[in-house]
BAMIPA-531781 format. One line per field, with one value per atom (N, C-alpha, C): residue number from 1; y, x, z; residue in three letters. Coordinates in steps of 0.1 Angstrom, whole numbers, m for minus. Layout:
<gumis>
n = (NUM / ...)
y = (Y / ...)
x = (X / ...)
z = (Z / ...)
res = (ALA / ...)
</gumis>
This chain:
<gumis>
n = (1 / 1 / 1 / 2 / 2 / 2 / 3 / 3 / 3 / 4 / 4 / 4 / 5 / 5 / 5 / 6 / 6 / 6 / 7 / 7 / 7 / 8 / 8 / 8 / 9 / 9 / 9 / 10 / 10 / 10 / 11 / 11 / 11 / 12 / 12 / 12 / 13 / 13 / 13 / 14 / 14 / 14 / 15 / 15 / 15 / 16 / 16 / 16 / 17 / 17 / 17 / 18 / 18 / 18 / 19 / 19 / 19 / 20 / 20 / 20 / 21 / 21 / 21 / 22 / 22 / 22 / 23 / 23 / 23 / 24 / 24 / 24 / 25 / 25 / 25 / 26 / 26 / 26 / 27 / 27 / 27 / 28 / 28 / 28 / 29 / 29 / 29 / 30 / 30 / 30 / 31 / 31 / 31 / 32 / 32 / 32 / 33 / 33 / 33 / 34 / 34 / 34 / 35 / 35 / 35 / 36 / 36 / 36 / 37 / 37 / 37 / 38 / 38 / 38 / 39 / 39 / 39 / 40 / 40 / 40 / 41 / 41 / 41 / 42 / 42 / 42 / 43 / 43 / 43 / 44 / 44 / 44 / 45 / 45 / 45 / 46 / 46 / 46 / 47 / 47 / 47 / 48 / 48 / 48 / 49 / 49 / 49 / 50 / 50 / 50 / 51 / 51 / 51 / 52 / 52 / 52 / 53 / 53 / 53 / 54 / 54 / 54 / 55 / 55 / 55 / 56 / 56 / 56 / 57 / 57 / 57 / 58 / 58 / 58 / 59 / 59 / 59 / 60 / 60 / 60 / 61 / 61 / 61 / 62 / 62 / 62 / 63 / 63 / 63 / 64 / 64 / 64 / 65 / 65 / 65 / 66 / 66 / 66 / 67 / 67 / 67 / 68 / 68 / 68 / 69 / 69 / 69 / 70 / 70 / 70 / 71 / 71 / 71 / 72 / 72 / 72 / 73 / 73 / 73 / 74 / 74 / 74 / 75 / 75 / 75 / 76 / 76 / 76 / 77 / 77 / 77 / 78 / 78 / 78 / 79 / 79 / 79 / 80 / 80 / 80 / 81 / 81 / 81 / 82 / 82 / 82 / 83 / 83 / 83 / 84 / 84 / 84)
y = (1 / m9 / m2 / 10 / 17 / 20 / 22 / 26 / 14 / 1 / m10 / m19 / m16 / m23 / m14 / m2 / 6 / 6 / 0 / 1 / 10 / 17 / 29 / 23 / 22 / 17 / 26 / 29 / 39 / 31 / 37 / 33 / 42 / 37 / 45 / 39 / 48 / 46 / 44 / 34 / 31 / 36 / 42 / 44 / 32 / 30 / 17 / 15 / 25 / 23 / 18 / 26 / 24 / 8 / 4 / m10 / m21 / m18 / m24 / m28 / m18 / m20 / m26 / m24 / m32 / m44 / m50 / m62 / m71 / m63 / m65 / m68 / m58 / m59 / m71 / m73 / m87 / m98 / m98 / m111 / m116 / m110 / m113 / m111 / m120 / m118 / m106 / m100 / m88 / m90 / m101 / m101 / m103 / m113 / m115 / m103 / m93 / m79 / m73 / m72 / m64 / m70 / m81 / m87 / m85 / m83 / m81 / m67 / m58 / m45 / m41 / m46 / m46 / m50 / m61 / m68 / m61 / m52 / m45 / m30 / m25 / m13 / m12 / m20 / m19 / m17 / m23 / m24 / m7 / 0 / 14 / 23 / 19 / 25 / 22 / 11 / 6 / 12 / 9 / 11 / 3 / 7 / m3 / m14 / m27 / m38 / m37 / m40 / m42 / m55 / m52 / m63 / m74 / m86 / m95 / m102 / m112 / m121 / m134 / m136 / m151 / m158 / m151 / m157 / m163 / m155 / m161 / m172 / m171 / m179 / m193 / m193 / m203 / m211 / m204 / m209 / m208 / m199 / m198 / m188 / m182 / m173 / m158 / m150 / m135 / m134 / m126 / m124 / m115 / m117 / m108 / m97 / m86 / m73 / m70 / m60 / m58 / m57 / m49 / m44 / m56 / m68 / m80 / m87 / m86 / m94 / m88 / m75 / m71 / m73 / m71 / m77 / m89 / m99 / m114 / m117 / m111 / m113 / m106 / m95 / m86 / m88 / m100 / m105 / m108 / m114 / m119 / m107 / m96 / m87 / m77 / m78 / m68 / m76 / m90 / m97 / m96 / m97 / m95 / m79 / m69 / m55 / m57 / m62 / m61 / m70 / m76 / m85 / m75 / m64 / m54 / m43)
x = (m277 / m287 / m300 / m303 / m315 / m313 / m304 / m302 / m304 / m298 / m300 / m312 / m320 / m332 / m344 / m343 / m355 / m360 / m356 / m362 / m353 / m361 / m354 / m350 / m336 / m328 / m323 / m326 / m319 / m313 / m304 / m297 / m298 / m302 / m304 / m294 / m285 / m276 / m281 / m279 / m286 / m275 / m280 / m274 / m268 / m257 / m253 / m260 / m264 / m269 / m286 / m291 / m305 / m304 / m294 / m292 / m291 / m284 / m282 / m296 / m303 / m315 / m324 / m324 / m337 / m333 / m320 / m317 / m322 / m319 / m323 / m339 / m347 / m361 / m367 / m360 / m366 / m361 / m354 / m350 / m338 / m329 / m314 / m308 / m303 / m295 / m286 / m284 / m277 / m263 / m256 / m241 / m240 / m247 / m248 / m252 / m260 / m263 / m253 / m243 / m232 / m221 / m220 / m211 / m218 / m230 / m238 / m235 / m237 / m233 / m220 / m210 / m196 / m191 / m197 / m195 / m201 / m212 / m218 / m214 / m207 / m203 / m187 / m181 / m164 / m161 / m164 / m158 / m159 / m170 / m171 / m160 / m151 / m140 / m127 / m126 / m113 / m112 / m100 / m97 / m102 / m106 / m111 / m99 / m101 / m92 / m88 / m75 / m69 / m77 / m80 / m84 / m75 / m76 / m67 / m72 / m62 / m62 / m67 / m70 / m73 / m85 / m95 / m108 / m102 / m96 / m90 / m80 / m73 / m60 / m69 / m79 / m86 / m95 / m103 / m110 / m105 / m97 / m93 / m101 / m110 / m120 / m119 / m123 / m121 / m138 / m134 / m145 / m157 / m168 / m181 / m179 / m183 / m185 / m197 / m198 / m212 / m223 / m219 / m227 / m235 / m223 / m226 / m235 / m234 / m240 / m256 / m258 / m270 / m279 / m273 / m278 / m283 / m274 / m277 / m289 / m289 / m297 / m310 / m312 / m321 / m333 / m338 / m352 / m353 / m344 / m345 / m343 / m336 / m336 / m349 / m353 / m368 / m379 / m376 / m389 / m388 / m374 / m373 / m376 / m373 / m377 / m392 / m400 / m415 / m420 / m412 / m418 / m420 / m412 / m413 / m420)
z = (m704 / m705 / m711 / m706 / m711 / m727 / m732 / m744 / m754 / m749 / m756 / m758 / m745 / m743 / m745 / m744 / m744 / m729 / m721 / m706 / m698 / m690 / m683 / m670 / m670 / m657 / m649 / m636 / m626 / m617 / m611 / m598 / m587 / m577 / m563 / m553 / m551 / m540 / m526 / m519 / m503 / m494 / m484 / m474 / m466 / m463 / m454 / m443 / m435 / m423 / m426 / m434 / m441 / m446 / m452 / m456 / m447 / m435 / m427 / m416 / m414 / m409 / m416 / m427 / m439 / m439 / m436 / m434 / m421 / m412 / m398 / m397 / m404 / m401 / m409 / m420 / m429 / m426 / m410 / m402 / m406 / m411 / m412 / m397 / m392 / m378 / m381 / m371 / m368 / m375 / m369 / m374 / m388 / m392 / m411 / m415 / m410 / m416 / m415 / m407 / m405 / m417 / m418 / m431 / m441 / m444 / m459 / m462 / m450 / m453 / m456 / m449 / m452 / m465 / m471 / m484 / m495 / m492 / m500 / m503 / m493 / m494 / m495 / m490 / m489 / m505 / m515 / m528 / m535 / m527 / m532 / m529 / m519 / m513 / m517 / m528 / m532 / m547 / m550 / m564 / m574 / m586 / m595 / m599 / m597 / m602 / m615 / m617 / m630 / m638 / m650 / m659 / m661 / m659 / m661 / m675 / m680 / m690 / m686 / m675 / m668 / m676 / m678 / m687 / m699 / m708 / m721 / m719 / m708 / m704 / m701 / m691 / m690 / m701 / m707 / m719 / m732 / m736 / m749 / m757 / m750 / m757 / m752 / m761 / m756 / m746 / m736 / m727 / m735 / m733 / m738 / m731 / m741 / m735 / m729 / m720 / m716 / m727 / m735 / m748 / m755 / m755 / m765 / m755 / m742 / m732 / m731 / m731 / m729 / m742 / m753 / m765 / m766 / m762 / m763 / m753 / m742 / m730 / m729 / m739 / m740 / m738 / m742 / m738 / m724 / m717 / m704 / m694 / m699 / m691 / m690 / m704 / m702 / m696 / m698 / m686 / m672 / m669 / m655 / m651 / m656 / m654 / m655 / m663 / m664 / m652 / m644 / m634 / m621 / m622 / m608 / m613)
res = (MET / MET / MET / THR / THR / THR / GLU / GLU / GLU / LEU / LEU / LEU / THR / THR / THR / GLY / GLY / GLY / VAL / VAL / VAL / ASN / ASN / ASN / PHE / PHE / PHE / THR / THR / THR / PHE / PHE / PHE / LYS / LYS / LYS / ALA / ALA / ALA / VAL / VAL / VAL / ASN / ASN / ASN / PRO / PRO / PRO / VAL / VAL / VAL / SER / SER / SER / PHE / PHE / PHE / TYR / TYR / TYR / PHE / PHE / PHE / SER / SER / SER / LYS / LYS / LYS / VAL / VAL / VAL / ARG / ARG / ARG / SER / SER / SER / GLY / GLY / GLY / VAL / VAL / VAL / PRO / PRO / PRO / ARG / ARG / ARG / GLY / GLY / GLY / PHE / PHE / PHE / ALA / ALA / ALA / VAL / VAL / VAL / VAL / VAL / VAL / MET / MET / MET / THR / THR / THR / ILE / ILE / ILE / LEU / LEU / LEU / HIS / HIS / HIS / PHE / PHE / PHE / LEU / LEU / LEU / PRO / PRO / PRO / ARG / ARG / ARG / PHE / PHE / PHE / GLN / GLN / GLN / ASN / ASN / ASN / GLU / GLU / GLU / PRO / PRO / PRO / GLU / GLU / GLU / ILE / ILE / ILE / SER / SER / SER / ALA / ALA / ALA / ASN / ASN / ASN / PHE / PHE / PHE / LYS / LYS / LYS / MET / MET / MET / LEU / LEU / LEU / THR / THR / THR / GLY / GLY / GLY / LYS / LYS / LYS / GLU / GLU / GLU / PRO / PRO / PRO / THR / THR / THR / THR / THR / THR / LEU / LEU / LEU / LYS / LYS / LYS / ALA / ALA / ALA / PHE / PHE / PHE / ILE / ILE / ILE / LEU / LEU / LEU / ARG / ARG / ARG / GLU / GLU / GLU / ARG / ARG / ARG / GLU / GLU / GLU / LYS / LYS / LYS / ILE / ILE / ILE / MET / MET / MET / ASN / ASN / ASN / ALA / ALA / ALA / GLN / GLN / GLN / ASN / ASN / ASN / ALA / ALA / ALA / TYR / TYR / TYR)
</gumis>
């Protein structure tokens, strides 16, 4: 995204325990914070899923590549980044 938009995007991995407590501090009920934490972090420990042909089968169209999506939505992405 950085290369295509000129905006420096970074990713900071969040510790699951910190994530949980930040949700609780923000008012999320503890049980729901547990569910959010599991849903947020569980995919990191699973294998990458196979890419299916379902989109093309359902729509008759080729799926958009990430690069094409970023280029198409570049202005919105840059505006959203500027909001922070």
